[in-house]
Jmol script that loads the backbone (N, CA, C; Angstrom):
load data "model"
ATOM      1  N   MET A   1       6.007 -89.191   8.021  1.00  0.00           N
ATOM      2  CA  MET A   1       5.177 -87.860   8.933  1.00  0.00           C
ATOM      3  C   MET A   1       4.061 -87.796   9.078  1.00  0.00           C
ATOM      4  N   GLY A   2       3.615 -87.731  10.265  1.00  0.00           N
ATOM      5  CA  GLY A   2       2.296 -87.627  11.231  1.00  0.00           C
ATOM      6  C   GLY A   2       1.437 -86.660  10.913  1.00  0.00           C
ATOM      7  N   ALA A   3       0.040 -86.604  10.957  1.00  0.00           N
ATOM      8  CA  ALA A   3      -0.809 -85.922  10.805  1.00  0.00           C
ATOM      9  C   ALA A   3      -0.362 -84.314  11.173  1.00  0.00           C
ATOM     10  N   GLU A   4       0.202 -84.400  12.582  1.00  0.00           N
ATOM     11  CA  GLU A   4       0.963 -82.864  13.190  1.00  0.00           C
ATOM     12  C   GLU A   4       1.629 -82.646  12.549  1.00  0.00           C
ATOM     13  N   GLU A   5       2.627 -83.273  12.310  1.00  0.00           N
ATOM     14  CA  GLU A   5       3.979 -82.825  11.569  1.00  0.00           C
ATOM     15  C   GLU A   5       3.567 -81.967  10.228  1.00  0.00           C
ATOM     16  N   ALA A   6       2.792 -83.023   9.288  1.00  0.00           N
ATOM     17  CA  ALA A   6       2.604 -82.296   8.236  1.00  0.00           C
ATOM     18  C   ALA A   6       1.498 -80.904   8.230  1.00  0.00           C
ATOM     19  N   ARG A   7       0.882 -80.924   9.413  1.00  0.00           N
ATOM     20  CA  ARG A   7       0.115 -79.525   9.404  1.00  0.00           C
ATOM     21  C   ARG A   7       1.301 -78.208  10.023  1.00  0.00           C
ATOM     22  N   ALA A   8       2.167 -78.704  10.798  1.00  0.00           N
ATOM     23  CA  ALA A   8       3.442 -77.932  11.606  1.00  0.00           C
ATOM     24  C   ALA A   8       4.105 -77.536  10.287  1.00  0.00           C
ATOM     25  N   GLU A   9       4.380 -78.130   9.496  1.00  0.00           N
ATOM     26  CA  GLU A   9       5.157 -77.984   7.580  1.00  0.00           C
ATOM     27  C   GLU A   9       3.869 -77.320   6.711  1.00  0.00           C
ATOM     28  N   THR A  10       3.080 -77.265   6.900  1.00  0.00           N
ATOM     29  CA  THR A  10       2.093 -76.362   6.349  1.00  0.00           C
ATOM     30  C   THR A  10       2.058 -75.100   6.636  1.00  0.00           C
ATOM     31  N   VAL A  11       1.767 -74.878   7.941  1.00  0.00           N
ATOM     32  CA  VAL A  11       1.548 -73.931   8.516  1.00  0.00           C
ATOM     33  C   VAL A  11       2.927 -72.976   8.628  1.00  0.00           C
ATOM     34  N   GLY A  12       4.286 -73.798   8.852  1.00  0.00           N
ATOM     35  CA  GLY A  12       5.350 -72.855   8.122  1.00  0.00           C
ATOM     36  C   GLY A  12       5.635 -72.328   6.829  1.00  0.00           C
ATOM     37  N   ARG A  13       5.249 -72.953   5.912  1.00  0.00           N
ATOM     38  CA  ARG A  13       5.068 -72.813   4.639  1.00  0.00           C
ATOM     39  C   ARG A  13       4.511 -71.578   4.767  1.00  0.00           C
ATOM     40  N   VAL A  14       2.720 -71.324   5.157  1.00  0.00           N
ATOM     41  CA  VAL A  14       2.259 -70.083   5.180  1.00  0.00           C
ATOM     42  C   VAL A  14       3.214 -69.520   5.789  1.00  0.00           C
ATOM     43  N   VAL A  15       3.897 -69.114   7.108  1.00  0.00           N
ATOM     44  CA  VAL A  15       4.254 -68.124   7.527  1.00  0.00           C
ATOM     45  C   VAL A  15       5.303 -67.579   6.701  1.00  0.00           C
ATOM     46  N   GLN A  16       5.878 -68.552   6.143  1.00  0.00           N
ATOM     47  CA  GLN A  16       7.330 -68.016   5.334  1.00  0.00           C
ATOM     48  C   GLN A  16       6.648 -67.267   4.083  1.00  0.00           C
ATOM     49  N   ALA A  17       5.575 -67.778   3.368  1.00  0.00           N
ATOM     50  CA  ALA A  17       4.961 -66.874   2.417  1.00  0.00           C
ATOM     51  C   ALA A  17       4.409 -65.555   2.897  1.00  0.00           C
ATOM     52  N   CYS A  18       3.737 -65.721   3.961  1.00  0.00           N
ATOM     53  CA  CYS A  18       3.320 -64.051   4.226  1.00  0.00           C
ATOM     54  C   CYS A  18       4.847 -63.124   4.705  1.00  0.00           C
ATOM     55  N   ARG A  19       5.395 -63.720   5.166  1.00  0.00           N
ATOM     56  CA  ARG A  19       6.464 -62.991   5.474  1.00  0.00           C
ATOM     57  C   ARG A  19       6.964 -61.876   4.278  1.00  0.00           C
ATOM     58  N   ALA A  20       7.380 -63.218   3.639  1.00  0.00           N
ATOM     59  CA  ALA A  20       8.012 -63.180   2.182  1.00  0.00           C
ATOM     60  C   ALA A  20       7.232 -61.985   1.334  1.00  0.00           C
ATOM     61  N   LEU A  21       6.020 -62.234   1.143  1.00  0.00           N
ATOM     62  CA  LEU A  21       4.970 -61.116   0.287  1.00  0.00           C
ATOM     63  C   LEU A  21       5.319 -59.542   1.222  1.00  0.00           C
ATOM     64  N   ILE A  22       5.404 -59.410   2.577  1.00  0.00           N
ATOM     65  CA  ILE A  22       5.168 -58.694   3.190  1.00  0.00           C
ATOM     66  C   ILE A  22       6.325 -57.575   3.117  1.00  0.00           C
ATOM     67  N   ALA A  23       7.453 -58.811   3.148  1.00  0.00           N
ATOM     68  CA  ALA A  23       8.648 -58.066   3.059  1.00  0.00           C
ATOM     69  C   ALA A  23       8.863 -57.517   1.256  1.00  0.00           C
ATOM     70  N   GLY A  24       8.166 -57.831   0.657  1.00  0.00           N
ATOM     71  CA  GLY A  24       8.251 -57.770  -0.927  1.00  0.00           C
ATOM     72  C   GLY A  24       9.232 -58.693  -1.594  1.00  0.00           C
ATOM     73  N   ASP A  25       9.415 -59.634  -0.753  1.00  0.00           N
ATOM     74  CA  ASP A  25      10.679 -60.521  -1.380  1.00  0.00           C
ATOM     75  C   ASP A  25       9.290 -61.559  -2.433  1.00  0.00           C
ATOM     76  N   ALA A  26       8.401 -61.785  -2.697  1.00  0.00           N
ATOM     77  CA  ALA A  26       7.428 -62.681  -3.430  1.00  0.00           C
ATOM     78  C   ALA A  26       6.499 -61.373  -3.748  1.00  0.00           C
ATOM     79  N   GLY A  27       5.853 -61.911  -5.209  1.00  0.00           N
ATOM     80  CA  GLY A  27       4.918 -61.334  -5.817  1.00  0.00           C
ATOM     81  C   GLY A  27       3.671 -61.994  -4.957  1.00  0.00           C
ATOM     82  N   VAL A  28       2.296 -61.272  -5.510  1.00  0.00           N
ATOM     83  CA  VAL A  28       1.340 -61.057  -5.143  1.00  0.00           C
ATOM     84  C   VAL A  28       0.303 -62.332  -5.782  1.00  0.00           C
ATOM     85  N   ILE A  29       0.781 -62.420  -6.770  1.00  0.00           N
ATOM     86  CA  ILE A  29       0.116 -63.417  -7.706  1.00  0.00           C
ATOM     87  C   ILE A  29       0.622 -65.004  -7.114  1.00  0.00           C
ATOM     88  N   LEU A  30       1.937 -65.144  -7.180  1.00  0.00           N
ATOM     89  CA  LEU A  30       2.422 -66.633  -6.894  1.00  0.00           C
ATOM     90  C   LEU A  30       2.247 -66.877  -5.247  1.00  0.00           C
ATOM     91  N   THR A  31       2.464 -65.519  -4.713  1.00  0.00           N
ATOM     92  CA  THR A  31       1.697 -65.993  -2.902  1.00  0.00           C
ATOM     93  C   THR A  31       0.598 -66.210  -3.035  1.00  0.00           C
ATOM     94  N   ALA A  32      -0.512 -65.634  -3.720  1.00  0.00           N
ATOM     95  CA  ALA A  32      -2.098 -66.421  -4.038  1.00  0.00           C
ATOM     96  C   ALA A  32      -2.037 -67.582  -4.217  1.00  0.00           C
ATOM     97  N   ARG A  33      -1.577 -67.850  -5.399  1.00  0.00           N
ATOM     98  CA  ARG A  33      -1.395 -69.483  -5.431  1.00  0.00           C
ATOM     99  C   ARG A  33      -1.123 -70.318  -4.537  1.00  0.00           C
ATOM    100  N   LEU A  34      -0.016 -69.893  -3.893  1.00  0.00           N
ATOM    101  CA  LEU A  34       0.429 -71.031  -3.011  1.00  0.00           C
ATOM    102  C   LEU A  34      -0.512 -70.771  -1.764  1.00  0.00           C
ATOM    103  N   LEU A  35      -0.878 -70.167  -1.232  1.00  0.00           N
ATOM    104  CA  LEU A  35      -1.559 -69.873  -0.036  1.00  0.00           C
ATOM    105  C   LEU A  35      -2.885 -70.258  -0.472  1.00  0.00           C
ATOM    106  N   SER A  36      -3.817 -69.949  -1.335  1.00  0.00           N
ATOM    107  CA  SER A  36      -5.142 -70.879  -1.877  1.00  0.00           C
ATOM    108  C   SER A  36      -4.868 -72.294  -1.945  1.00  0.00           C
ATOM    109  N   SER A  37      -3.445 -72.811  -1.984  1.00  0.00           N
ATOM    110  CA  SER A  37      -3.796 -74.126  -2.001  1.00  0.00           C
ATOM    111  C   SER A  37      -2.830 -74.588  -0.677  1.00  0.00           C
ATOM    112  N   LEU A  38      -2.571 -74.114   0.047  1.00  0.00           N
ATOM    113  CA  LEU A  38      -2.127 -74.478   1.622  1.00  0.00           C
ATOM    114  C   LEU A  38      -2.923 -74.617   2.333  1.00  0.00           C
ATOM    115  N   GLY A  39      -4.266 -73.114   2.476  1.00  0.00           N
ATOM    116  CA  GLY A  39      -5.575 -72.978   2.884  1.00  0.00           C
ATOM    117  C   GLY A  39      -6.144 -74.139   2.757  1.00  0.00           C
ATOM    118  N   HIS A  40      -6.371 -74.536   1.482  1.00  0.00           N
ATOM    119  CA  HIS A  40      -7.126 -76.152   1.390  1.00  0.00           C
ATOM    120  C   HIS A  40      -6.543 -77.238   1.606  1.00  0.00           C
ATOM    121  N   ARG A  41      -5.036 -77.332   1.944  1.00  0.00           N
ATOM    122  CA  ARG A  41      -4.398 -78.597   2.830  1.00  0.00           C
ATOM    123  C   ARG A  41      -4.930 -78.526   4.134  1.00  0.00           C
ATOM    124  N   LEU A  42      -5.058 -76.863   4.567  1.00  0.00           N
ATOM    125  CA  LEU A  42      -5.261 -76.969   6.542  1.00  0.00           C
ATOM    126  C   LEU A  42      -6.353 -77.222   6.523  1.00  0.00           C
ATOM    127  N   GLY A  43      -7.678 -77.106   5.520  1.00  0.00           N
ATOM    128  CA  GLY A  43      -8.532 -77.420   5.514  1.00  0.00           C
ATOM    129  C   GLY A  43      -9.515 -75.959   6.083  1.00  0.00           C
ATOM    130  N   GLU A  44      -8.756 -75.014   5.734  1.00  0.00           N
ATOM    131  CA  GLU A  44      -9.097 -73.764   6.181  1.00  0.00           C
ATOM    132  C   GLU A  44      -9.335 -72.572   5.296  1.00  0.00           C
ATOM    133  N   GLU A  45      -9.876 -73.244   4.056  1.00  0.00           N
ATOM    134  CA  GLU A  45     -10.275 -72.490   2.552  1.00  0.00           C
ATOM    135  C   GLU A  45     -11.173 -71.798   3.119  1.00  0.00           C
ATOM    136  N   ASP A  46     -12.378 -71.610   3.919  1.00  0.00           N
ATOM    137  CA  ASP A  46     -13.282 -70.507   4.208  1.00  0.00           C
ATOM    138  C   ASP A  46     -12.479 -69.680   5.145  1.00  0.00           C
ATOM    139  N   ASP A  47     -11.494 -69.754   5.648  1.00  0.00           N
ATOM    140  CA  ASP A  47     -11.186 -68.414   6.266  1.00  0.00           C
ATOM    141  C   ASP A  47     -11.007 -67.010   5.894  1.00  0.00           C
ATOM    142  N   PRO A  48     -11.438 -65.932   6.201  1.00  0.00           N
ATOM    143  CA  PRO A  48     -11.442 -64.819   5.354  1.00  0.00           C
ATOM    144  C   PRO A  48     -10.299 -64.281   4.469  1.00  0.00           C
ATOM    145  N   ALA A  49      -8.889 -64.611   5.542  1.00  0.00           N
ATOM    146  CA  ALA A  49      -7.902 -64.363   4.740  1.00  0.00           C
ATOM    147  C   ALA A  49      -6.977 -65.336   3.784  1.00  0.00           C
ATOM    148  N   PHE A  50      -7.590 -66.577   3.843  1.00  0.00           N
ATOM    149  CA  PHE A  50      -7.510 -67.698   2.683  1.00  0.00           C
ATOM    150  C   PHE A  50      -8.577 -67.288   1.628  1.00  0.00           C
ATOM    151  N   VAL A  51      -9.647 -66.852   2.231  1.00  0.00           N
ATOM    152  CA  VAL A  51     -10.761 -66.886   1.083  1.00  0.00           C
ATOM    153  C   VAL A  51      -9.989 -65.273  -0.570  1.00  0.00           C
ATOM    154  N   THR A  52      -8.976 -64.466   0.573  1.00  0.00           N
ATOM    155  CA  THR A  52      -8.604 -63.250   0.178  1.00  0.00           C
ATOM    156  C   THR A  52      -7.648 -63.510  -0.933  1.00  0.00           C
ATOM    157  N   PHE A  53      -6.943 -64.887  -0.695  1.00  0.00           N
ATOM    158  CA  PHE A  53      -5.966 -65.298  -1.300  1.00  0.00           C
ATOM    159  C   PHE A  53      -6.341 -66.059  -2.566  1.00  0.00           C
ATOM    160  N   ARG A  54      -7.745 -67.118  -2.268  1.00  0.00           N
ATOM    161  CA  ARG A  54      -8.400 -67.626  -3.380  1.00  0.00           C
ATOM    162  C   ARG A  54      -8.799 -67.127  -4.430  1.00  0.00           C
ATOM    163  N   GLY A  55      -9.472 -65.900  -4.170  1.00  0.00           N
ATOM    164  CA  GLY A  55     -10.124 -65.141  -4.959  1.00  0.00           C
ATOM    165  C   GLY A  55      -9.124 -64.230  -6.148  1.00  0.00           C
ATOM    166  N   ILE A  56      -7.551 -63.578  -5.502  1.00  0.00           N
ATOM    167  CA  ILE A  56      -6.766 -63.113  -6.055  1.00  0.00           C
ATOM    168  C   ILE A  56      -6.256 -64.720  -7.188  1.00  0.00           C
ATOM    169  N   ASP A  57      -6.078 -65.620  -6.528  1.00  0.00           N
ATOM    170  CA  ASP A  57      -5.783 -66.281  -7.552  1.00  0.00           C
ATOM    171  C   ASP A  57      -6.588 -67.007  -8.497  1.00  0.00           C
ATOM    172  N   SER A  58      -8.221 -66.785  -8.416  1.00  0.00           N
ATOM    173  CA  SER A  58      -8.753 -66.904  -9.442  1.00  0.00           C
ATOM    174  C   SER A  58      -9.312 -66.032 -10.455  1.00  0.00           C
ATOM    175  N   GLU A  59      -8.986 -65.020 -10.085  1.00  0.00           N
ATOM    176  CA  GLU A  59      -9.025 -63.598 -11.132  1.00  0.00           C
ATOM    177  C   GLU A  59      -7.727 -63.438 -11.689  1.00  0.00           C
ATOM    178  N   THR A  60      -6.687 -64.133 -11.222  1.00  0.00           N
ATOM    179  CA  THR A  60      -5.685 -64.165 -12.289  1.00  0.00           C
ATOM    180  C   THR A  60      -4.367 -65.399 -12.787  1.00  0.00           C
ATOM    181  N   ASP A  61      -5.953 -66.310 -12.778  1.00  0.00           N
ATOM    182  CA  ASP A  61      -5.327 -67.632 -13.318  1.00  0.00           C
ATOM    183  C   ASP A  61      -4.916 -67.677 -14.357  1.00  0.00           C
ATOM    184  N   HIS A  62      -5.060 -66.622 -15.435  1.00  0.00           N
ATOM    185  CA  HIS A  62      -5.039 -67.141 -16.839  1.00  0.00           C
ATOM    186  C   HIS A  62      -3.230 -65.729 -16.776  1.00  0.00           C
ATOM    187  N   LEU A  63      -2.953 -65.636 -15.937  1.00  0.00           N
ATOM    188  CA  LEU A  63      -2.132 -65.145 -16.057  1.00  0.00           C
ATOM    189  C   LEU A  63      -0.586 -66.031 -16.128  1.00  0.00           C
ATOM    190  N   PRO A  64       0.725 -65.978 -16.580  1.00  0.00           N
ATOM    191  CA  PRO A  64       1.905 -66.793 -16.378  1.00  0.00           C
ATOM    192  C   PRO A  64       3.056 -66.070 -15.206  1.00  0.00           C
ATOM    193  N   ALA A  65       2.979 -67.068 -14.703  1.00  0.00           N
ATOM    194  CA  ALA A  65       3.653 -66.210 -13.720  1.00  0.00           C
ATOM    195  C   ALA A  65       4.477 -68.009 -12.828  1.00  0.00           C
ATOM    196  N   GLY A  66       5.662 -67.360 -12.322  1.00  0.00           N
ATOM    197  CA  GLY A  66       6.366 -68.551 -11.989  1.00  0.00           C
ATOM    198  C   GLY A  66       6.598 -69.621 -12.973  1.00  0.00           C
ATOM    199  N   GLN A  67       6.893 -70.577 -12.796  1.00  0.00           N
ATOM    200  CA  GLN A  67       7.525 -71.901 -13.747  1.00  0.00           C
ATOM    201  C   GLN A  67       6.665 -71.513 -15.302  1.00  0.00           C
ATOM    202  N   GLU A  68       5.660 -71.432 -15.456  1.00  0.00           N
ATOM    203  CA  GLU A  68       4.594 -71.651 -16.721  1.00  0.00           C
ATOM    204  C   GLU A  68       5.261 -70.534 -17.608  1.00  0.00           C
ATOM    205  N   ARG A  69       5.816 -69.549 -16.865  1.00  0.00           N
ATOM    206  CA  ARG A  69       6.573 -68.379 -18.309  1.00  0.00           C
ATOM    207  C   ARG A  69       7.544 -68.768 -18.924  1.00  0.00           C
ATOM    208  N   GLN A  70       8.060 -69.720 -18.434  1.00  0.00           N
ATOM    209  CA  GLN A  70       8.864 -70.622 -20.033  1.00  0.00           C
ATOM    210  C   GLN A  70       8.548 -71.382 -21.023  1.00  0.00           C
ATOM    211  N   HIS A  71       7.456 -71.270 -20.809  1.00  0.00           N
ATOM    212  CA  HIS A  71       6.718 -72.011 -21.571  1.00  0.00           C
ATOM    213  C   HIS A  71       6.001 -70.738 -22.858  1.00  0.00           C
ATOM    214  N   TRP A  72       6.189 -69.479 -22.214  1.00  0.00           N
ATOM    215  CA  TRP A  72       5.312 -68.439 -23.273  1.00  0.00           C
ATOM    216  C   TRP A  72       5.912 -67.818 -24.137  1.00  0.00           C
ATOM    217  N   ALA A  73       5.481 -67.431 -25.318  1.00  0.00           N
ATOM    218  CA  ALA A  73       6.414 -66.736 -26.396  1.00  0.00           C
ATOM    219  C   ALA A  73       6.947 -65.271 -25.612  1.00  0.00           C
ATOM    220  N   PRO A  74       7.967 -64.793 -25.697  1.00  0.00           N
ATOM    221  CA  PRO A  74       8.738 -63.477 -25.415  1.00  0.00           C
ATOM    222  C   PRO A  74       7.449 -62.363 -25.856  1.00  0.00           C
ATOM    223  N   ASP A  75       7.141 -62.165 -26.727  1.00  0.00           N
ATOM    224  CA  ASP A  75       6.033 -61.363 -27.153  1.00  0.00           C
ATOM    225  C   ASP A  75       4.646 -61.646 -26.297  1.00  0.00           C
ATOM    226  N   ALA A  76       4.198 -62.623 -26.168  1.00  0.00           N
ATOM    227  CA  ALA A  76       3.097 -62.512 -25.309  1.00  0.00           C
ATOM    228  C   ALA A  76       3.259 -62.171 -23.647  1.00  0.00           C
ATOM    229  N   LEU A  77       4.386 -62.736 -23.130  1.00  0.00           N
ATOM    230  CA  LEU A  77       4.976 -62.498 -21.915  1.00  0.00           C
ATOM    231  C   LEU A  77       4.844 -61.001 -21.691  1.00  0.00           C
ATOM    232  N   ALA A  78       5.569 -59.899 -22.984  1.00  0.00           N
ATOM    233  CA  ALA A  78       5.641 -59.151 -22.742  1.00  0.00           C
ATOM    234  C   ALA A  78       4.253 -58.072 -22.344  1.00  0.00           C
ATOM    235  N   ARG A  79       3.482 -58.635 -23.473  1.00  0.00           N
ATOM    236  CA  ARG A  79       1.821 -58.146 -22.966  1.00  0.00           C
ATOM    237  C   ARG A  79       1.410 -58.716 -21.554  1.00  0.00           C
ATOM    238  N   GLU A  80       1.656 -59.850 -21.362  1.00  0.00           N
ATOM    239  CA  GLU A  80       1.102 -60.486 -20.267  1.00  0.00           C
ATOM    240  C   GLU A  80       1.660 -59.495 -18.820  1.00  0.00           C
ATOM    241  N   ASP A  81       2.854 -58.899 -18.878  1.00  0.00           N
ATOM    242  CA  ASP A  81       3.352 -58.498 -17.784  1.00  0.00           C
ATOM    243  C   ASP A  81       2.649 -57.200 -17.902  1.00  0.00           C
ATOM    244  N   GLN A  82       2.374 -55.979 -18.506  1.00  0.00           N
ATOM    245  CA  GLN A  82       1.825 -55.170 -18.306  1.00  0.00           C
ATOM    246  C   GLN A  82       0.584 -54.916 -17.741  1.00  0.00           C
ATOM    247  N   GLU A  83      -0.042 -56.546 -17.874  1.00  0.00           N
ATOM    248  CA  GLU A  83      -1.396 -56.711 -16.930  1.00  0.00           C
ATOM    249  C   GLU A  83      -0.867 -57.518 -15.634  1.00  0.00           C
ATOM    250  N   ILE A  84       0.407 -57.759 -15.448  1.00  0.00           N
ATOM    251  CA  ILE A  84       0.558 -58.553 -14.362  1.00  0.00           C
ATOM    252  C   ILE A  84       0.979 -57.234 -13.314  1.00  0.00           C
ATOM    253  N   GLU A  85       1.561 -56.266 -13.421  1.00  0.00           N
ATOM    254  CA  GLU A  85       2.132 -55.037 -12.984  1.00  0.00           C
ATOM    255  C   GLU A  85       0.618 -54.906 -12.575  1.00  0.00           C
ATOM    256  N   ARG A  86      -0.321 -54.584 -13.414  1.00  0.00           N
ATOM    257  CA  ARG A  86      -1.044 -53.665 -12.879  1.00  0.00           C
ATOM    258  C   ARG A  86      -1.951 -54.614 -11.764  1.00  0.00           C
ATOM    259  N   VAL A  87      -2.273 -55.513 -12.444  1.00  0.00           N
ATOM    260  CA  VAL A  87      -2.627 -56.774 -10.992  1.00  0.00           C
ATOM    261  C   VAL A  87      -2.391 -56.714 -10.025  1.00  0.00           C
ATOM    262  N   GLU A  88      -0.733 -56.566  -9.570  1.00  0.00           N
ATOM    263  CA  GLU A  88      -0.330 -57.117  -9.018  1.00  0.00           C
ATOM    264  C   GLU A  88      -0.312 -55.960  -7.798  1.00  0.00           C
ATOM    265  N   ALA A  89      -0.251 -54.582  -8.250  1.00  0.00           N
ATOM    266  CA  ALA A  89      -0.492 -53.360  -7.477  1.00  0.00           C
ATOM    267  C   ALA A  89      -1.849 -53.454  -7.156  1.00  0.00           C
ATOM    268  N   TRP A  90      -3.013 -53.931  -8.064  1.00  0.00           N
ATOM    269  CA  TRP A  90      -4.478 -53.809  -7.824  1.00  0.00           C
ATOM    270  C   TRP A  90      -4.509 -54.386  -6.054  1.00  0.00           C
ATOM    271  N   TYR A  91      -4.119 -55.779  -6.185  1.00  0.00           N
ATOM    272  CA  TYR A  91      -4.320 -56.459  -5.105  1.00  0.00           C
ATOM    273  C   TYR A  91      -3.485 -56.258  -3.438  1.00  0.00           C
ATOM    274  N   ARG A  92      -2.322 -55.868  -4.124  1.00  0.00           N
ATOM    275  CA  ARG A  92      -1.210 -55.859  -2.996  1.00  0.00           C
ATOM    276  C   ARG A  92      -1.647 -55.230  -1.559  1.00  0.00           C
ATOM    277  N   GLU A  93      -2.539 -54.104  -1.566  1.00  0.00           N
ATOM    278  CA  GLU A  93      -3.137 -53.973   0.140  1.00  0.00           C
ATOM    279  C   GLU A  93      -3.666 -54.931   0.564  1.00  0.00           C
ATOM    280  N   ALA A  94      -5.035 -55.645  -0.258  1.00  0.00           N
ATOM    281  CA  ALA A  94      -5.482 -56.724   0.398  1.00  0.00           C
ATOM    282  C   ALA A  94      -4.709 -57.859   0.612  1.00  0.00           C
ATOM    283  N   ALA A  95      -4.063 -58.193  -0.231  1.00  0.00           N
ATOM    284  CA  ALA A  95      -3.194 -59.334   0.054  1.00  0.00           C
ATOM    285  C   ALA A  95      -2.464 -59.287   1.357  1.00  0.00           C
ATOM    286  N   ILE A  96      -1.472 -57.663   1.595  1.00  0.00           N
ATOM    287  CA  ILE A  96      -0.781 -57.927   2.580  1.00  0.00           C
ATOM    288  C   ILE A  96      -1.619 -57.688   4.059  1.00  0.00           C
ATOM    289  N   ALA A  97      -2.744 -57.029   3.805  1.00  0.00           N
ATOM    290  CA  ALA A  97      -3.700 -57.255   5.238  1.00  0.00           C
ATOM    291  C   ALA A  97      -3.952 -58.796   5.190  1.00  0.00           C
ATOM    292  N   ALA A  98      -4.207 -59.879   4.366  1.00  0.00           N
ATOM    293  CA  ALA A  98      -4.501 -60.853   4.821  1.00  0.00           C
ATOM    294  C   ALA A  98      -3.532 -61.285   5.057  1.00  0.00           C
ATOM    295  N   ALA A  99      -1.830 -61.572   4.561  1.00  0.00           N
ATOM    296  CA  ALA A  99      -0.903 -62.041   5.379  1.00  0.00           C
ATOM    297  C   ALA A  99      -0.743 -61.718   6.502  1.00  0.00           C
ATOM    298  N   HIS A 100      -0.902 -60.650   7.164  1.00  0.00           N
ATOM    299  CA  HIS A 100      -1.082 -59.932   8.740  1.00  0.00           C
ATOM    300  C   HIS A 100      -1.705 -60.754   8.912  1.00  0.00           C
ATOM    301  N   GLU A 101      -3.199 -61.175   8.999  1.00  0.00           N
ATOM    302  CA  GLU A 101      -4.140 -61.927   9.591  1.00  0.00           C
ATOM    303  C   GLU A 101      -3.241 -63.109   9.497  1.00  0.00           C
ATOM    304  N   LEU A 102      -2.922 -64.088   8.826  1.00  0.00           N
ATOM    305  CA  LEU A 102      -2.387 -65.209   8.915  1.00  0.00           C
ATOM    306  C   LEU A 102      -1.392 -65.272   9.954  1.00  0.00           C
ATOM    307  N   LEU A 103      -0.536 -64.560   9.417  1.00  0.00           N
ATOM    308  CA  LEU A 103       0.742 -64.445  10.546  1.00  0.00           C
ATOM    309  C   LEU A 103       0.309 -64.075  11.802  1.00  0.00           C
ATOM    310  N   ASN A 104      -0.806 -63.198  12.076  1.00  0.00           N
ATOM    311  CA  ASN A 104      -0.885 -62.645  13.454  1.00  0.00           C
ATOM    312  C   ASN A 104      -1.903 -64.213  14.284  1.00  0.00           C
ATOM    313  N   ARG A 105      -2.183 -64.971  13.485  1.00  0.00           N
ATOM    314  CA  ARG A 105      -2.801 -66.141  13.563  1.00  0.00           C
ATOM    315  C   ARG A 105      -1.908 -67.401  14.308  1.00  0.00           C
ATOM    316  N   LEU A 106      -0.842 -67.596  13.001  1.00  0.00           N
ATOM    317  CA  LEU A 106      -0.411 -69.052  12.922  1.00  0.00           C
ATOM    318  C   LEU A 106       1.023 -68.688  13.329  1.00  0.00           C
ATOM    319  N   ALA A 107       1.435 -67.688  13.162  1.00  0.00           N
ATOM    320  CA  ALA A 107       3.089 -67.586  13.422  1.00  0.00           C
ATOM    321  C   ALA A 107       3.561 -67.905  14.790  1.00  0.00           C
ATOM    322  N   HIS A 108       2.828 -68.527  15.831  1.00  0.00           N
ATOM    323  CA  HIS A 108       2.862 -68.522  17.221  1.00  0.00           C
ATOM    324  C   HIS A 108       2.559 -70.145  17.386  1.00  0.00           C
ATOM    325  N   THR A 109       1.734 -70.826  16.751  1.00  0.00           N
ATOM    326  CA  THR A 109       1.339 -71.874  16.847  1.00  0.00           C
ATOM    327  C   THR A 109       2.225 -73.243  16.115  1.00  0.00           C
TER     328      THR A 109
END
end "model"
wireframe off; spacefill off
backbone 0.3
color backbone group
């Protein structure tokens, strides 16, 4: 795969993640983790929208999300799920605004 194809695939993943977040089909924490990584892969980690996701990722990296949850004890997950719910609600508006920014810029490239 060439550089242009790799970039197009990464942009496609960004667009897909943003749409899923906006539609309510993906959580803020997992989306932030993904978009933080993809922004770095695109070399756009200093873009304000990607910075938003990198900040959310940094502030929530201690919380179990996605596949890592299978390694946590049920009682610990129950405690952390309360924090996850609070954090998801706290960051949702900023995350959705950043997702819209990325879609406006990247969806047509």
